[in-house]
C-alpha positions in Angstrom: -47.5 41.9 -49.8 -49.2 44.1 -46.9 -47.3 46.6 -45.0 -47.5 44.8 -41.5 -46.2 41.8 -43.3 -43.6 43.2 -44.9 -42.3 45.2 -42.0 -42.7 42.0 -39.9 -40.6 40.4 -42.4 -38.0 42.9 -42.2 -37.6 42.7 -38.8 -37.4 38.5 -39.2 -34.7 39.2 -41.8 -32.2 41.3 -39.3 -33.1 39.2 -36.3 -32.1 36.0 -38.2 -29.0 37.5 -39.5 -27.8 38.7 -36.2 -28.4 35.5 -34.3 -26.9 33.3 -37.2 -23.6 35.9 -37.5 -23.1 35.8 -33.7 -22.0 32.3 -34.0 -19.2 32.9 -36.5 -15.9 34.0 -36.3 -13.5 35.9 -38.7 -12.1 33.1 -40.3 -15.6 32.2 -41.7 -15.1 35.0 -44.0 -11.7 34.3 -45.6 -13.2 33.7 -48.6 -14.2 37.2 -49.6 -12.6 38.9 -52.7 -10.5 41.8 -51.7 -11.0 41.2 -47.8 -8.7 44.0 -46.9 -10.4 46.7 -49.0 -13.8 45.8 -47.7 -12.4 45.6 -44.0 -11.6 49.2 -44.4 -14.8 50.0 -45.8 -16.8 48.6 -43.1 -14.6 50.1 -40.5 -15.6 53.6 -42.0 -19.1 52.8 -42.1 -19.8 51.1 -39.0 -17.2 52.3 -36.6 -18.1 55.8 -36.0 -20.8 57.4 -33.9 -22.7 58.5 -37.0 -25.8 55.8 -37.1 -27.6 56.9 -40.1 -25.2 55.5 -42.8 -25.2 52.1 -41.5 -28.7 52.5 -41.2 -28.7 53.3 -45.0 -27.1 50.3 -45.7 -28.9 47.9 -43.6 -32.1 49.4 -45.1 -30.9 48.7 -48.4 -29.7 45.2 -47.4 -33.5 44.1 -46.1 -35.0 45.7 -49.1 -32.9 43.5 -51.2 -34.0 40.6 -49.5 -37.7 41.8 -49.6 -37.6 42.4 -53.3 -34.8 40.8 -55.6 -35.4 43.5 -58.2 -34.6 46.1 -55.8 -31.7 48.1 -56.3 -30.7 50.6 -53.4 -28.0 52.7 -56.0 -31.1 53.7 -58.3 -33.8 53.9 -56.2 -33.2 54.1 -52.5 -36.6 55.2 -51.8 -38.6 52.1 -53.4 -38.3 49.9 -50.5 -40.1 52.1 -48.4 -37.0 52.8 -46.0 -39.1 54.7 -43.0 -41.5 52.0 -42.9 -39.3 48.8 -42.9 -36.7 50.5 -40.5 -39.0 52.1 -38.1 -41.8 49.4 -38.0 -39.2 46.4 -38.5 -35.5 46.6 -38.4 -35.3 49.1 -35.5 -37.0 46.3 -33.2 -34.4 43.7 -33.8 -31.6 46.2 -33.7 -32.7 47.5 -29.8 -33.6 43.7 -28.9 -30.1 42.8 -29.4 -28.8 46.2 -28.1 -27.1 47.4 -31.3 -26.8 51.3 -31.0 -29.5 52.8 -33.4 -31.8 55.6 -33.8 -35.5 55.7 -34.6 -35.2 56.9 -38.3 -31.7 56.2 -39.0 -31.6 56.2 -42.7 -33.8 58.8 -43.1 -31.6 61.4 -41.0 -28.9 61.2 -44.0 -31.1 60.0 -47.0 -34.5 61.5 -46.9 -36.3 61.7 -49.9 -33.0 60.6 -52.0 -33.4 58.1 -54.9 -29.8 57.5 -55.9 -27.1 56.8 -53.3 -24.0 57.6 -55.0 -20.9 59.9 -54.6 -23.2 63.2 -55.2 -25.1 62.0 -52.2 -22.5 61.3 -50.3 -20.4 64.6 -50.6 -20.7 67.0 -48.0 -22.3 64.4 -45.5 -20.4 64.1 -42.2 -18.3 62.3 -41.7 -18.1 62.1 -45.6 -16.0 58.8 -45.3 -19.0 56.9 -43.6 -21.1 58.1 -46.5 -18.7 57.0 -48.9 -18.2 53.7 -47.7 -22.4 53.0 -47.6 -22.0 53.9 -51.4 -18.9 51.5 -51.9 -20.0 48.8 -49.7 -23.8 48.7 -51.4 -22.0 49.0 -55.0 -19.8 45.5 -54.4 -23.2 44.0 -53.2 -25.2 44.7 -56.1 -22.2 44.1 -58.6 -21.5 40.7 -56.9 -23.6 38.5 -59.1 -22.8 35.4 -57.3 -25.5 34.4 -54.8 -23.3 33.0 -52.3 -20.5 35.7 -52.4 -23.0 38.4 -52.0 -24.4 36.5 -48.8 -21.3 36.3 -47.8 -20.9 40.0 -47.9 -23.9 40.6 -46.2 -23.2 38.5 -43.4 -19.9 39.9 -43.0 -21.6 43.5 -42.8 -23.9 41.9 -40.0 -20.8 40.1 -38.4 -19.0 43.4 -37.9 -21.9 45.1 -36.9 -22.5 43.0 -33.7 -18.8 43.1 -33.3 -18.6 46.9 -32.9 -21.9 46.8 -30.6 -20.0 44.1 -28.4 -16.9 46.4 -28.4 -18.3 49.3 -27.2 -20.4 47.7 -24.4 -17.4 46.2 -22.9 -16.7 48.7 -20.4 -14.7 49.0 -16.7 -17.1 51.0 -14.4 -15.5 52.6 -11.3 -18.3 54.0 -9.1 -17.3 57.1 -7.2 -18.8 57.4 -3.9 -20.8 60.8 -3.5 -19.0 61.9 -0.1 -15.5 61.6 -2.0 -15.3 63.7 -4.7 -15.5 67.4 -5.7 -18.6 68.0 -7.8 -16.8 71.1 -9.0 -14.3 68.8 -10.2 -16.4 66.3 -12.0 -18.2 69.1 -13.8 -15.1 70.2 -15.1 -13.8 67.0 -16.1 -16.9 66.2 -17.8 -17.7 69.6 -19.4 -13.9 69.7 -20.6 -14.0 66.3 -22.3 -16.9 67.2 -24.1 -15.6 70.5 -25.3 -12.0 68.6 -26.2 -13.7 65.8 -27.9 -17.2 67.2 -29.2 -17.2 64.6 -32.1 -18.7 67.0 -34.6 -21.3 68.2 -31.7 -22.4 64.4 -31.0 -21.0 64.6 -27.3 -22.1 67.9 -26.1 -25.5 67.5 -27.4 -25.5 63.8 -25.7 -24.3 65.3 -22.5 -26.8 68.4 -22.3 -29.5 66.2 -23.4 -28.9 63.5 -20.6 -28.9 66.5 -18.2 -32.0 68.3 -19.8 -34.0 64.8 -19.7 -32.8 64.1 -15.8 -34.0 67.8 -14.9 -37.5 67.2 -16.8 -38.0 63.5 -16.3 -39.8 63.6 -12.7 -41.8 66.8 -13.4 -45.0 64.8 -13.5 -47.7 67.6 -13.6 -51.4 66.6 -12.9 -54.0 69.5 -13.6 -56.4 69.3 -10.9 -59.8 68.9 -11.7 -58.9 66.9 -15.1 -58.7 63.3 -15.3 -55.5 63.3 -17.7 -52.1 63.3 -16.1 -50.0 65.6 -18.6 -46.4 64.5 -18.9 -43.2 66.8 -19.7 -41.4 65.1 -22.6 -37.6 66.0 -23.7 -37.4 65.3 -27.5 -34.5 65.3 -29.9 -32.1 64.3 -27.3 -31.3 60.7 -29.0 -31.2 62.1 -32.7 -28.3 62.3 -34.9 -26.4 65.6 -35.2 -26.0 65.0 -38.6 -28.0 66.9 -40.4 -29.8 70.3 -40.2 -33.2 70.9 -37.9 -34.8 72.0 -41.1 -34.1 68.8 -43.2 -35.3 66.8 -39.9 -38.3 68.7 -39.5 -37.7 69.7 -35.8 -37.7 73.1 -34.1 -34.1 72.7 -32.3 -31.6 70.6 -31.6 -33.5 69.6 -28.0 -36.6 70.8 -27.2 -39.2 70.2 -24.1 -42.8 69.9 -24.5 -45.6 69.8 -22.1 -48.9 68.3 -23.2 -47.6 67.8 -26.5 -46.6 71.3 -27.1 -43.0 72.8 -26.9 -42.5 75.1 -24.4 -38.5 75.3 -24.3 -35.9 75.2 -27.3 -32.5 74.6 -27.1 -29.6 74.8 -29.5 -26.5 72.9 -28.3 -23.1 73.9 -30.2 -19.2 74.4 -30.0 -19.4 76.3 -33.1 -19.1 80.2 -33.6 -22.4 81.5 -33.7 -23.0 84.3 -36.2 -25.7 86.3 -37.4 -26.3 83.2 -40.2 -26.5 80.9 -37.5 -29.5 83.2 -36.2 -30.8 83.3 -39.4 -30.8 79.5 -40.1 -32.6 78.8 -36.6 -35.3 81.5 -37.6 -35.7 79.7 -41.1 -36.0 76.3 -39.3 -38.8 77.8 -36.9 -40.9 79.2 -39.7 -41.7 75.5 -40.5 -43.3 75.5 -37.0 -46.0 78.2 -37.5 -48.0 76.5 -34.7 -45.3 77.3 -32.0 -45.8 80.6 -29.8 -43.2 82.9 -29.9 -40.4 81.0 -27.7 -36.9 82.1 -27.1 -34.4 79.9 -28.3 -31.7 79.2 -26.0 -27.9 78.6 -27.2 -25.9 76.4 -24.9 -22.5 77.0 -25.8 -19.0 78.0 -24.9 -20.2 81.5 -23.7 -18.9 84.0 -24.5 -16.2 82.5 -27.0 -19.1 81.4 -29.2 -20.8 84.9 -29.5 -17.9 86.8 -30.5 -19.2 87.0 -34.0 -22.4 89.0 -33.3 -22.0 92.8 -33.6 -23.3 94.8 -30.8 -23.5 92.0 -28.3 -23.6 92.9 -24.9 -21.9 89.8 -23.1 -23.3 90.9 -19.7 -26.8 90.3 -20.4 -26.7 86.7 -21.9 -29.5 87.5 -24.3 -29.7 89.2 -28.1 -32.9 90.4 -29.8 -32.6 89.6 -33.4 -35.2 90.2 -36.2 -37.8 90.4 -33.0 -36.6 87.1 -31.9 -34.9 86.7 -28.5 -31.9 84.4 -28.1 -30.7 83.3 -24.8 -27.2 81.8 -24.3 -25.9 79.9 -21.4 -22.3 78.4 -21.1 -22.0 74.7 -21.3 -19.4 74.3 -18.3 -21.8 76.4 -16.1 -24.7 74.5 -16.9 -23.0 71.2 -16.3 -21.8 72.4 -13.3 -25.1 73.9 -11.9 -26.4 70.5 -12.8 -24.0 68.5 -10.7 -24.0 70.3 -7.7 -27.7 70.1 -7.4 -28.2 66.8 -5.1 -32.1 67.1 -5.5 -31.5 65.5 -8.9 -28.2 63.7 -9.1 -27.5 61.0 -6.8 -23.9 60.0 -8.8 -22.1 59.9 -11.6 -20.0 57.2 -12.9 -16.7 57.4 -15.3 -16.3 54.7 -17.6 -13.2 53.6 -18.8 -12.5 51.4 -22.0 -9.3 50.3 -23.6 -11.2 50.0 -26.9 -10.5 52.5 -29.8 -13.2 51.8 -31.9 -15.6 54.4 -31.5 -12.9 57.3 -32.9 -11.8 58.5 -29.5 -8.7 56.4 -29.8 -7.6 55.8 -26.3 -9.7 56.3 -23.4 -13.7 57.3 -23.3 -15.3 59.2 -20.9 -18.9 58.2 -20.7 -21.5 58.9 -18.0 -24.7 58.0 -16.9 -26.8 59.9 -14.3 -29.1 58.5 -11.7 -31.9 60.6 -10.3 -33.4 60.4 -7.1 -37.4 60.1 -7.5 -39.0 62.9 -6.1 -42.6 62.3 -8.0 -44.8 59.8 -5.9 
């Protein structure tokens, strides 16, 4: 089978499964053996912000459809996960508004052959990684074709239901002249710091802000017919994994003419010399980069207290001939929100759904920027 044909088949399989399971109800799966256990496994696997583990399972299920001899527990990479996910599965998921990244399975299982407890150990969240192993083991060990199909369909059914649950929200729009931007910034930054979701929420928030700041920066080089665009990268990628394994220079970075010009690290954890060494080690994999400073957006100065001889009045630190800048996350959010040039309004979305692990109410946000480019 040619690569293009295989990827198209992968897209078709996922699309057909989603369309089919959308018509089903919970009662259609009553025949599943040990259904309560399967429910718990799928809850740990699907109802989390980390998309990589359900991406692994989805890729494995498609791989088994494409090749009936394929065993994802023993030879996960034999199905060419990057190709079938990025060029096939991803399109079906986005068409149906199911949350996903561009390379979900590779974020947590790059170059991994065996999916087992050893692979799951240390993954974050480990419960989701173990759930992926346990569900795939259940699939592989189920010999009945009908029972296996029922389990596969149940996975798609739960995935669709989860996607629908997090998209059902009540929106309360706030008029721009009736609220304090300082108060809005405080609430938004405080929520992201109190509920960091392993760093996912602060990275999402800062990523949205940086993208909004630069999205209208269309630069035309006079005398050149080419319009060069500023691009913000890494803002929609998983936080579960290191920059080294993900092969990216920073959590979020800004490119001009496809060349990095700004590097950002987003964290709500302690920053010490080991953290700076890790950053330097990552940058060794990008020898073509100019000697750019790295900007940490964190809880300043609290997070830098472990760095010896750090002068908090300067907001920067030179370490091994590398400049590290530090910005306070709350101050960064506030500075953005009070800038009317970029922010038209903000929305607080409230939901009674608890399935994304925040348990009671979720504060989400959306930014609407004023167009500045003509």
